[in-house]
RODO-2510 file (C-alpha; in nm, 4 decimals, decimal comma):
residues 531
     n   res          X          Y          Z
     1     x    -0,0756    -3,1243    -0,4944
     2     x    -0,2700    -3,0904    -0,8247
     3     x    -0,1073    -2,8854    -1,1001
     4     x    -0,3028    -2,6167    -1,2837
     5     x    -0,3125    -2,6526    -1,6617
     6     x    -0,3430    -2,3344    -1,8632
     7     x    -0,5818    -2,3117    -2,1559
     8     x    -0,4826    -1,9563    -2,2431
     9     x    -0,4643    -1,8714    -2,6130
    10     x    -0,1922    -1,6080    -2,6380
    11     x    -0,2787    -1,5527    -3,0063
    12     x    -0,6503    -1,4946    -2,9480
    13     x    -0,8268    -1,1615    -2,9957
    14     x    -0,9313    -1,1335    -2,6305
    15     x    -0,5761    -1,1902    -2,5047
    16     x    -0,4278    -0,9411    -2,7505
    17     x    -0,6953    -0,6785    -2,6743
    18     x    -0,6348    -0,7111    -2,3007
    19     x    -0,2598    -0,6975    -2,3441
    20     x    -0,2737    -0,3850    -2,5607
    21     x    -0,5029    -0,2110    -2,3122
    22     x    -0,2892    -0,3027    -2,0115
    23     x     0,0341    -0,2008    -2,1818
    24     x    -0,1295     0,1368    -2,2455
    25     x    -0,2231     0,1657    -1,8783
    26     x     0,1315     0,0744    -1,7767
    27     x     0,2662     0,3476    -2,0034
    28     x     0,0437     0,5995    -1,8243
    29     x     0,1573     0,4588    -1,4909
    30     x     0,5237     0,4923    -1,5857
    31     x     0,4663     0,8576    -1,6777
    32     x     0,3309     0,9254    -1,3295
    33     x     0,6075     0,7272    -1,1600
    34     x     0,8643     0,9244    -1,3592
    35     x     0,7094     1,2448    -1,2299
    36     x     0,7396     1,1147    -0,8738
    37     x     1,1031     1,0171    -0,9308
    38     x     1,1732     1,3652    -1,0685
    39     x     1,1108     1,5145    -0,7229
    40     x     1,0815     1,8923    -0,7304
    41     x     1,1900     1,9096    -1,0935
    42     x     1,5135     1,9522    -1,2863
    43     x     1,6060     2,2940    -1,1433
    44     x     1,5630     2,1835    -0,7816
    45     x     1,7422     1,8555    -0,8457
    46     x     2,0371     2,0464    -0,9933
    47     x     2,0485     2,2904    -0,7002
    48     x     2,0350     1,9965    -0,4579
    49     x     2,3354     1,8293    -0,6213
    50     x     2,5282     2,1556    -0,6432
    51     x     2,5077     2,1654    -0,2637
    52     x     2,6824     1,8275    -0,2551
    53     x     2,3663     1,6388    -0,1613
    54     x     2,2480     1,2969    -0,2779
    55     x     1,8834     1,2627    -0,3749
    56     x     1,6576     1,0620    -0,1450
    57     x     1,6477     0,7750    -0,3949
    58     x     2,0265     0,7733    -0,4295
    59     x     2,0510     0,7506    -0,0506
    60     x     1,8152     0,4515    -0,0533
    61     x     2,0178     0,2825    -0,3281
    62     x     2,3345     0,3135    -0,1173
    63     x     2,1628     0,2017     0,2026
    64     x     2,0066    -0,1231     0,0798
    65     x     2,2094    -0,4347     0,0044
    66     x     2,3594    -0,4361    -0,3460
    67     x     2,1409    -0,6223    -0,5935
    68     x     1,8467    -0,6476    -0,3536
    69     x     1,4932    -0,5384    -0,4373
    70     x     1,3300    -0,2237    -0,3035
    71     x     0,9511    -0,2416    -0,2899
    72     x     0,8304     0,1180    -0,3066
    73     x     0,4993     0,1886    -0,1335
    74     x     0,2346     0,4468    -0,2239
    75     x     0,4395     0,6052    -0,5070
    76     x     0,1303     0,7828    -0,6488
    77     x     0,0297     0,9475    -0,3200
    78     x    -0,1235     1,2919    -0,3877
    79     x    -0,1935     1,2054    -0,7533
    80     x    -0,4668     1,4310    -0,8890
    81     x    -0,4097     1,6996    -0,6239
    82     x    -0,2191     2,0279    -0,6189
    83     x     0,0752     1,8531    -0,4518
    84     x     0,3587     1,6750    -0,6285
    85     x     0,2979     1,3100    -0,7145
    86     x     0,4677     1,1052    -0,4438
    87     x     0,3856     1,3586    -0,1678
    88     x     0,7494     1,4641    -0,1132
    89     x     0,8510     1,1393     0,0579
    90     x     0,9606     0,7919    -0,0531
    91     x     0,8557     0,4891     0,1514
    92     x     0,9173     0,1212     0,0942
    93     x     1,0713    -0,2053     0,2071
    94     x     1,4417    -0,2637     0,1499
    95     x     1,6971    -0,5154     0,2741
    96     x     1,9839    -0,3748     0,4834
    97     x     2,2513    -0,6237     0,5922
    98     x     2,0006    -0,9011     0,5303
    99     x     1,7284    -0,7361     0,7414
   100     x     1,4030    -0,6238     0,5820
   101     x     1,3467    -0,2652     0,6916
   102     x     1,0774    -0,0052     0,6341
   103     x     1,2441     0,3019     0,4831
   104     x     1,1027     0,6558     0,4957
   105     x     1,3020     0,9155     0,2997
   106     x     1,2075     1,2827     0,2771
   107     x     1,2577     1,4372    -0,0663
   108     x     1,4448     1,7605    -0,0004
   109     x     1,3944     1,8781    -0,3595
   110     x     1,0186     1,9236    -0,3050
   111     x     0,9627     2,2417    -0,1042
   112     x     1,2635     2,1606     0,1123
   113     x     1,1110     1,8311     0,2200
   114     x     0,8101     1,9937     0,3843
   115     x     0,5184     1,7640     0,4636
   116     x     0,1668     1,8108     0,3254
   117     x    -0,1438     1,6139     0,4307
   118     x    -0,0653     1,3328     0,1850
   119     x     0,2906     1,3085     0,3135
   120     x     0,1543     1,2240     0,6558
   121     x    -0,0988     0,9740     0,5213
   122     x     0,1816     0,8001     0,3356
   123     x     0,4251     0,7970     0,6286
   124     x     0,1621     0,6824     0,8784
   125     x     0,0619     0,3984     0,6470
   126     x     0,4283     0,2975     0,6238
   127     x     0,4645     0,2949     1,0024
   128     x     0,1466     0,0877     1,0327
   129     x     0,2995    -0,1679     0,7959
   130     x     0,6141    -0,1675     1,0106
   131     x     0,4094    -0,2331     1,3243
   132     x     0,1989    -0,5155     1,1760
   133     x     0,4954    -0,6944     1,0214
   134     x     0,7642    -0,6182     1,2834
   135     x     0,9878    -0,4290     1,0411
   136     x     1,2652    -0,2026     1,1728
   137     x     1,2258     0,1564     1,0540
   138     x     1,4987     0,3726     0,9025
   139     x     1,4138     0,7399     0,8531
   140     x     1,6269     0,9266     0,5998
   141     x     1,5503     1,2740     0,7276
   142     x     1,5593     1,6030     0,5406
   143     x     1,2471     1,7794     0,6502
   144     x     1,1445     2,1413     0,6557
   145     x     0,8528     2,0523     0,8832
   146     x     0,4900     2,1147     0,7963
   147     x     0,3678     2,2763     0,4755
   148     x     0,2259     2,5736     0,6659
   149     x    -0,0505     2,6741     0,4207
   150     x    -0,2102     2,3313     0,4746
   151     x    -0,1432     2,3068     0,8483
   152     x    -0,5131     2,2818     0,9308
   153     x    -0,5307     1,9477     0,7473
   154     x    -0,2119     1,7985     0,8848
   155     x    -0,1223     1,9364     1,2270
   156     x    -0,3592     1,7215     1,4355
   157     x    -0,3006     1,3833     1,2628
   158     x     0,0738     1,4515     1,2310
   159     x     0,1270     1,3843     1,6002
   160     x     0,0579     1,0163     1,5375
   161     x     0,3984     0,9852     1,3677
   162     x     0,5788     1,0485     1,6945
   163     x     0,3455     0,8222     1,8892
   164     x     0,4027     0,5427     1,6374
   165     x     0,7810     0,5740     1,6528
   166     x     0,7835     0,5481     2,0310
   167     x     0,5400     0,2561     2,0306
   168     x     0,7514     0,0696     1,7762
   169     x     1,0474     0,1098     2,0104
   170     x     0,8383    -0,0183     2,3013
   171     x     0,7484    -0,3248     2,0925
   172     x     1,1168    -0,4017     2,0405
   173     x     1,1138    -0,2845     1,6786
   174     x     1,4246    -0,0689     1,6245
   175     x     1,3949     0,2801     1,4762
   176     x     1,6798     0,4763     1,3194
   177     x     1,7161     0,8365     1,1987
   178     x     1,9841     0,9289     0,9467
   179     x     1,9686     1,3088     0,9352
   180     x     2,0841     1,4494     0,6007
   181     x     1,9708     1,8106     0,6330
   182     x     1,7250     2,0212     0,8277
   183     x     1,4907     1,8498     1,0684
   184     x     1,2896     2,1451     1,1829
   185     x     0,9986     2,2082     1,4186
   186     x     0,7818     1,8937     1,4318
   187     x     1,0370     1,7220     1,2091
   188     x     1,2893     1,7522     1,4925
   189     x     1,0934     1,4950     1,6888
   190     x     1,1701     1,2214     1,4348
   191     x     1,5327     1,1888     1,5509
   192     x     1,4127     1,2705     1,8992
   193     x     1,1831     0,9677     1,9008
   194     x     1,4167     0,7201     1,7270
   195     x     1,6374     0,4649     1,9022
   196     x     1,9468     0,5511     1,6972
   197     x     2,0574     0,8829     1,5475
   198     x     2,3260     0,9601     1,2921
   199     x     2,4012     1,3241     1,2063
   200     x     2,6390     1,4746     0,9502
   201     x     2,8957     1,7333     1,0524
   202     x     2,8292     2,0782     0,9016
   203     x     2,5120     1,9503     0,7309
   204     x     2,2524     1,8141     0,9750
   205     x     2,0416     2,0708     1,1601
   206     x     1,7880     1,9626     1,4199
   207     x     1,5964     2,2235     1,6186
   208     x     1,2443     2,3023     1,7290
   209     x     1,2865     2,6656     1,6278
   210     x     1,5447     2,8101     1,3905
   211     x     1,7374     3,1337     1,4535
   212     x     1,4612     3,3650     1,3160
   213     x     1,1909     3,2047     1,5315
   214     x     1,4104     3,2042     1,8425
   215     x     1,4958     3,5703     1,7931
   216     x     1,1309     3,6612     1,7466
   217     x     1,0189     3,4575     2,0485
   218     x     1,2984     3,5319     2,2960
   219     x     1,5195     3,8003     2,1445
   220     x     1,8137     3,5583     2,1563
   221     x     2,0589     3,5616     1,8670
   222     x     2,2008     3,2186     1,7756
   223     x     2,3593     3,0428     1,4810
   224     x     2,2266     2,7252     1,3169
   225     x     2,5152     2,5286     1,4631
   226     x     2,4586     2,6585     1,8175
   227     x     2,0896     2,5789     1,8031
   228     x     2,0914     2,2433     1,6288
   229     x     2,4150     2,1553     1,4524
   230     x     2,5333     1,7965     1,4283
   231     x     2,8486     1,8577     1,6295
   232     x     2,6544     2,0367     1,9029
   233     x     2,4075     1,7475     1,9288
   234     x     2,6963     1,4984     1,9280
   235     x     2,8988     1,6766     2,2003
   236     x     2,6555     1,8895     2,4028
   237     x     2,2875     1,7854     2,3865
   238     x     2,3531     1,4137     2,3342
   239     x     2,0729     1,3812     2,0784
   240     x     2,3135     1,2420     1,8182
   241     x     2,4674     0,8971     1,8676
   242     x     2,7062     0,9060     1,5719
   243     x     2,8738     1,1992     1,3958
   244     x     2,9270     1,1276     1,0250
   245     x     3,1727     1,3123     0,8043
   246     x     2,9453     1,3138     0,4964
   247     x     2,6344     1,1500     0,3517
   248     x     2,8057     0,8292     0,2464
   249     x     2,9579     0,7960     0,5918
   250     x     2,6115     0,8416     0,7456
   251     x     2,4778     0,5617     0,5265
   252     x     2,7739     0,3410     0,6247
   253     x     2,6957     0,4033     0,9912
   254     x     2,3276     0,3284     0,9325
   255     x     2,4146    -0,0071     0,7788
   256     x     2,6522    -0,0776     1,0675
   257     x     2,3721    -0,0093     1,3179
   258     x     2,1446    -0,2636     1,1470
   259     x     2,4254    -0,5200     1,1367
   260     x     2,4668    -0,4940     1,5138
   261     x     2,1110    -0,6065     1,5925
   262     x     2,1424    -0,9811     1,5267
   263     x     1,7857    -0,9614     1,3920
   264     x     1,5878    -1,2834     1,3527
   265     x     1,2476    -1,3474     1,1987
   266     x     0,9725    -1,4988     1,4132
   267     x     0,7762    -1,6689     1,1346
   268     x     0,8560    -2,0069     0,9743
   269     x     1,1209    -2,0236     0,7036
   270     x     1,0122    -2,0718     0,3409
   271     x     1,0417    -2,3964     0,1492
   272     x     1,2593    -2,4130    -0,1649
   273     x     1,1164    -2,1893    -0,4398
   274     x     0,9859    -2,3442    -0,7614
   275     x     0,8975    -2,1249    -1,0602
   276     x     0,5438    -2,1426    -1,2038
   277     x     0,4998    -2,3510    -1,5179
   278     x     0,3663    -2,0458    -1,7012
   279     x     0,5056    -1,6987    -1,7660
   280     x     0,3784    -1,4293    -1,5233
   281     x     0,4145    -1,1749    -1,8071
   282     x     0,1092    -1,3383    -1,9666
   283     x    -0,1053    -1,1835    -1,6922
   284     x    -0,1092    -0,8684    -1,9091
   285     x    -0,3295    -1,0526    -2,1553
   286     x    -0,5454    -1,2145    -1,8879
   287     x    -0,6558    -0,9058    -1,6925
   288     x    -0,9712    -0,7789    -1,8648
   289     x    -0,9692    -0,4472    -2,0458
   290     x    -1,3481    -0,4478    -1,9978
   291     x    -1,4287    -0,5114    -1,6319
   292     x    -1,7671    -0,6496    -1,7316
   293     x    -1,5848    -0,9471    -1,8838
   294     x    -1,4700    -1,1980    -1,6184
   295     x    -1,1402    -1,3826    -1,6419
   296     x    -1,0182    -1,7085    -1,4949
   297     x    -0,8525    -1,6972    -1,1507
   298     x    -0,6994    -2,0364    -1,2273
   299     x    -0,5095    -1,8805    -1,5187
   300     x    -0,3824    -1,6144    -1,2784
   301     x    -0,2831    -1,8671    -1,0123
   302     x    -0,1013    -2,0816    -1,2688
   303     x     0,1333    -1,7841    -1,3121
   304     x     0,1657    -1,6945    -0,9434
   305     x     0,2019    -2,0166    -0,7458
   306     x     0,5127    -2,2283    -0,7101
   307     x     0,5071    -2,5074    -0,9660
   308     x     0,1555    -2,3865    -1,0650
   309     x     0,0293    -2,6249    -0,7949
   310     x    -0,3062    -2,5523    -0,6302
   311     x    -0,5200    -2,7620    -0,3975
   312     x    -0,8705    -2,6237    -0,4565
   313     x    -1,1201    -2,6271    -0,1680
   314     x    -1,4856    -2,7059    -0,2496
   315     x    -1,4316    -2,6817    -0,6286
   316     x    -1,7931    -2,7771    -0,7087
   317     x    -1,9600    -2,5439    -0,4574
   318     x    -1,9903    -2,1665    -0,4768
   319     x    -1,7988    -2,1660    -0,8023
   320     x    -1,7868    -1,7878    -0,8526
   321     x    -1,5276    -1,7776    -0,5713
   322     x    -1,2156    -1,9919    -0,5987
   323     x    -1,0559    -2,1019    -0,2702
   324     x    -0,7615    -2,3284    -0,2008
   325     x    -0,4021    -2,3687    -0,0893
   326     x    -0,0683    -2,3384    -0,2620
   327     x     0,2851    -2,2108    -0,2133
   328     x     0,4261    -1,8776    -0,3296
   329     x     0,8026    -1,8130    -0,3174
   330     x     0,8260    -2,0998    -0,0725
   331     x     0,5545    -1,9731     0,1654
   332     x     0,2298    -2,1704     0,2146
   333     x    -0,0710    -1,9501     0,1334
   334     x    -0,4478    -1,9719     0,1174
   335     x    -0,6139    -1,8131    -0,1867
   336     x    -0,9554    -1,6467    -0,2250
   337     x    -1,0139    -1,5290    -0,5823
   338     x    -1,3321    -1,4005    -0,7475
   339     x    -1,4213    -1,5882    -1,0661
   340     x    -1,7421    -1,4257    -1,1909
   341     x    -1,7780    -1,1092    -0,9888
   342     x    -2,0945    -1,1613    -0,7889
   343     x    -2,0756    -1,3201    -0,4435
   344     x    -2,3736    -1,5459    -0,3643
   345     x    -2,4640    -1,7109    -0,0315
   346     x    -2,2765    -2,0266    -0,1315
   347     x    -1,9582    -1,8301    -0,1967
   348     x    -1,9921    -1,6415     0,1318
   349     x    -2,0351    -1,9634     0,3301
   350     x    -1,7458    -2,1279     0,1469
   351     x    -1,5191    -1,8297     0,2144
   352     x    -1,6140    -1,8299     0,5836
   353     x    -1,5220    -2,1956     0,6255
   354     x    -1,2013    -2,1554     0,4266
   355     x    -1,0812    -1,8571     0,6297
   356     x    -1,1470    -2,0448     0,9547
   357     x    -0,9580    -2,3504     0,8315
   358     x    -0,6631    -2,1369     0,7209
   359     x    -0,6508    -1,9792     1,0660
   360     x    -0,6451    -2,3223     1,2271
   361     x    -0,3236    -2,4083     1,0393
   362     x    -0,1648    -2,0594     1,0586
   363     x    -0,1643    -2,0032     0,6823
   364     x    -0,1505    -1,6468     0,5391
   365     x    -0,4327    -1,5507     0,3025
   366     x    -0,4127    -1,3814    -0,0358
   367     x    -0,7300    -1,2128    -0,1621
   368     x    -0,7508    -1,1615    -0,5396
   369     x    -1,0366    -0,9177    -0,5928
   370     x    -1,2540    -0,8929    -0,9022
   371     x    -1,6009    -0,8516    -0,7597
   372     x    -1,9156    -0,6506    -0,8238
   373     x    -2,0338    -0,7240    -0,4694
   374     x    -2,2915    -0,9445    -0,3006
   375     x    -2,5972    -1,0556    -0,4975
   376     x    -2,9188    -0,8544    -0,4631
   377     x    -3,2792    -0,9435    -0,5365
   378     x    -3,5926    -1,0660    -0,3602
   379     x    -3,5125    -1,4377    -0,3634
   380     x    -3,1571    -1,3779    -0,2463
   381     x    -3,2683    -1,1468     0,0352
   382     x    -3,5203    -1,4072     0,1461
   383     x    -3,2493    -1,6719     0,1171
   384     x    -3,0314    -1,4889     0,3685
   385     x    -2,7629    -1,3151     0,1659
   386     x    -2,7224    -1,0519     0,4396
   387     x    -2,6485    -1,3017     0,7161
   388     x    -2,4312    -1,5128     0,4875
   389     x    -2,2350    -1,2086     0,3775
   390     x    -2,2071    -1,1076     0,7428
   391     x    -2,0467    -1,4462     0,8223
   392     x    -1,7839    -1,3891     0,5547
   393     x    -1,7103    -1,0358     0,6691
   394     x    -1,6971    -1,1556     1,0310
   395     x    -1,4450    -1,4200     0,9305
   396     x    -1,2302    -1,1672     0,7399
   397     x    -1,2470    -0,9055     1,0147
   398     x    -1,1460    -1,1479     1,2895
   399     x    -0,8951    -1,3586     1,0996
   400     x    -0,5516    -1,3249     1,2632
   401     x    -0,3256    -1,4675     0,9921
   402     x    -0,1612    -1,2144     0,7605
   403     x    -0,3789    -1,0941     0,4719
   404     x    -0,2477    -0,9586     0,1415
   405     x    -0,4927    -0,8182    -0,1133
   406     x    -0,4549    -0,7566    -0,4858
   407     x    -0,7332    -0,5755    -0,6743
   408     x    -0,7204    -0,7363    -1,0196
   409     x    -1,0345    -0,5804    -1,1657
   410     x    -1,3570    -0,4540    -1,0102
   411     x    -1,3806    -0,3862    -0,6386
   412     x    -1,7380    -0,2743    -0,5869
   413     x    -1,9758    -0,2519    -0,2949
   414     x    -1,9475    -0,4739     0,0087
   415     x    -1,7454    -0,7125    -0,2062
   416     x    -1,4546    -0,4788    -0,1356
   417     x    -1,5062    -0,5452     0,2346
   418     x    -1,5659    -0,9204     0,2147
   419     x    -1,2547    -0,9614    -0,0010
   420     x    -1,0405    -0,7720     0,2543
   421     x    -1,0302    -0,4160     0,1242
   422     x    -0,8334    -0,1407     0,2970
   423     x    -1,0899    -0,1024     0,5779
   424     x    -1,0132    -0,4616     0,6859
   425     x    -0,6465    -0,3877     0,7426
   426     x    -0,4632    -0,6256     0,5099
   427     x    -0,0895    -0,6278     0,5711
   428     x    -0,0492    -0,5060     0,2110
   429     x    -0,2914    -0,4042    -0,0625
   430     x    -0,1917    -0,3516    -0,4261
   431     x    -0,3937    -0,2837    -0,7411
   432     x    -0,3532    -0,3575    -1,1087
   433     x    -0,3755    -0,0483    -1,3324
   434     x    -0,6975    -0,1694    -1,4974
   435     x    -0,8790    -0,1941    -1,1630
   436     x    -1,1673     0,0170    -1,0349
   437     x    -1,2938     0,0708    -0,6783
   438     x    -1,6323     0,2244    -0,5918
   439     x    -1,9723     0,1646    -0,4355
   440     x    -2,0759     0,0286    -0,7749
   441     x    -1,9988     0,0746    -1,1431
   442     x    -2,0575     0,4200    -1,3002
   443     x    -2,3561     0,3095    -1,5093
   444     x    -2,5190     0,1246    -1,2209
   445     x    -2,4761     0,4129    -0,9784
   446     x    -2,6094     0,6704    -1,2234
   447     x    -2,8966     0,4366    -1,3096
   448     x    -2,9922     0,3940    -0,9435
   449     x    -3,0052     0,7704    -0,8933
   450     x    -3,2139     0,8050    -1,2093
   451     x    -3,4663     0,5484    -1,0828
   452     x    -3,4831     0,7198    -0,7432
   453     x    -3,5441     1,0553    -0,9100
   454     x    -3,8117     0,9115    -1,1364
   455     x    -3,9944     0,7525    -0,8438
   456     x    -3,9699     1,0735    -0,6395
   457     x    -4,1258     1,2718    -0,9247
   458     x    -4,4079     1,0202    -0,9578
   459     x    -4,4757     1,0289    -0,5823
   460     x    -4,4942     1,4076    -0,5937
   461     x    -4,7213     1,4024    -0,8989
   462     x    -4,4645     1,5911    -1,1063
   463     x    -4,3526     1,5330    -1,4621
   464     x    -4,0071     1,3732    -1,4852
   465     x    -3,7558     1,5807    -1,6826
   466     x    -3,5952     1,3290    -1,9209
   467     x    -3,3479     1,5766    -2,0718
   468     x    -3,2191     1,6871    -1,7333
   469     x    -3,1963     1,3238    -1,6232
   470     x    -2,9759     1,2392    -1,9232
   471     x    -2,7484     1,5332    -1,8454
   472     x    -2,7268     1,4388    -1,4779
   473     x    -2,6593     1,0746    -1,5657
   474     x    -2,3694     1,1710    -1,7931
   475     x    -2,2185     1,3938    -1,5229
   476     x    -2,2510     1,1254    -1,2544
   477     x    -2,1036     0,8550    -1,4777
   478     x    -1,8045     1,0773    -1,5557
   479     x    -1,7571     1,1563    -1,1866
   480     x    -1,7641     0,7903    -1,0777
   481     x    -1,5418     0,6867    -1,3672
   482     x    -1,2844     0,9397    -1,2481
   483     x    -1,3145     0,8656    -0,8764
   484     x    -1,3006     0,4865    -0,9156
   485     x    -0,9874     0,4993    -1,1338
   486     x    -0,6880     0,3105    -0,9964
   487     x    -0,4668     0,6224    -1,0033
   488     x    -0,7265     0,8276    -0,8145
   489     x    -0,7616     0,5659    -0,5391
   490     x    -0,3858     0,5217    -0,5131
   491     x    -0,3440     0,8999    -0,4907
   492     x    -0,5573     0,8914    -0,1763
   493     x    -0,3333     0,6170    -0,0316
   494     x    -0,6179     0,3654    -0,0349
   495     x    -0,3702     0,1059    -0,1599
   496     x     0,0035     0,0487    -0,1244
   497     x     0,0721     0,0987    -0,4921
   498     x    -0,0311     0,0110    -0,8455
   499     x     0,1744    -0,2751    -0,9838
   500     x     0,2400    -0,4287    -1,3228
   501     x     0,0390    -0,7557    -1,3278
   502     x     0,3556    -0,9281    -1,4504
   503     x     0,5282    -0,8258    -1,1233
   504     x     0,2533    -0,9634    -0,8964
   505     x     0,4374    -1,2833    -0,8033
   506     x     0,7523    -1,0900    -0,7137
   507     x     0,5627    -0,8294    -0,5105
   508     x     0,3708    -1,0973    -0,3223
   509     x     0,6957    -1,2802    -0,2530
   510     x     0,8521    -0,9679    -0,1005
   511     x     0,5396    -0,9090     0,1083
   512     x     0,5242    -1,2686     0,2318
   513     x     0,8888    -1,2523     0,3316
   514     x     0,8198    -0,9263     0,5170
   515     x     0,5190    -1,0581     0,7099
   516     x     0,7259    -1,3514     0,8338
   517     x     0,9371    -1,1119     1,0405
   518     x     0,6479    -1,1393     1,2847
   519     x     0,4699    -1,4380     1,4340
   520     x     0,2319    -1,6018     1,1849
   521     x    -0,0545    -1,7376     1,3893
   522     x    -0,4260    -1,7783     1,3256
   523     x    -0,7301    -1,7146     1,5425
   524     x    -0,8849    -2,0125     1,7125
   525     x    -1,2123    -1,8503     1,8189
   526     x    -1,4613    -1,6224     1,6457
   527     x    -1,7581    -1,4086     1,7366
   528     x    -2,1230    -1,4995     1,6834
   529     x    -2,2114    -1,6218     1,3333
   530     x    -2,5715    -1,5885     1,2167
   531     x    -2,7021    -1,9264     1,1042
***
């Protein structure tokens, strides 16, 4: 397989400018991640520990295999809202007794682990990842139920959590609940729906209604232990399968449960891993600080692929989209990477063929987005850009091999769709901190609205107010700049996390290993393609 040769000048002004900008973005990202890791804040963390409790992240650290990686998902959920960054729950992929599992851990230091609308978005996304990739689920439960003031935005969709847990079980994907504290009201159904339950003596409490609610509803007076204590559920109701003496014992039992499964992956095993010829840390100087300036996908791939080897497909045709095959952490992959932003008919046709060929040989696809969308203009419309773009989107939508998407720069317009954005259900989607996602760039969007307003005034025979237009343009540009920001999009759980470009190879390796828990098989037939 041909080897990519880097021409990157790590002493050049462009490289140094990009690197400085991206290091600044990573500093801002770390500040937000630190806030998420801080949970409910120092006072609530201290109170939690004074009660003899481990934090949710400490529980995860003890649960996963020593020295193994934990890929946290959606850590910026609820960013930019009134809720705590992280949405009072930690989700991610960790290895337990050699088995890759999807972990969901309530943060009891944030409003007692109550769930707000973003908590549910984050947990449901995690369960969807578990379903697609056949990952066992371990719930580390400490939930006060719904955040009642926001119940109107969460009550109806929240029921999907219980449906998903039962469907995972029906698919032969094990689910486990380790109950570390209260699991109240709707939260009580998490252990109720899981295949395995571990509860802690004198600590776990699982009930639909606590003593105050029961007294109000029925007049009955009961204690916490009588209604939902761990020992009661272990000896009377039968809800609990294992009675732990303390938190560490519960984690030990959880690991023992996973060990008993004799879990095997269904996908092919990876080949021996070969490091790239070039340092992945150099991606910080490759990713453009100015999204209007394109950068070379080949330079990116030289730092991602095993041995920096890449077999390019149709290298002389549709050159603003790079396609080809390589290996990443031992797994064969197909690559689609934007080179110069705009997608023309040639690129759309090339992508369509490449996706079909990758499906024929059961090869997962990695989409590296940096696109301003499909080309517009009279000659391109007459040339069939709509039907050619439709072929590409058809191919993406109906492709059955695993897709993993990384937004490296711009993700605008239908280019987001054609390059497998969130709406096209990639197994995983991550973004670099310099990235932006929107219908179009701020200046373009504001300019379009200005033109529309000018034409409307002319049609009505009215004078166009230039001063008001300038004010409106500035407001719109500021709005789109804010709403397209990587943190804003991640806060809405439109991606699975913002990652350091230097970590991209590692993150993709973890994801590829995870997807191979399931069968990796392509589609042999497609729908109608417009010619």
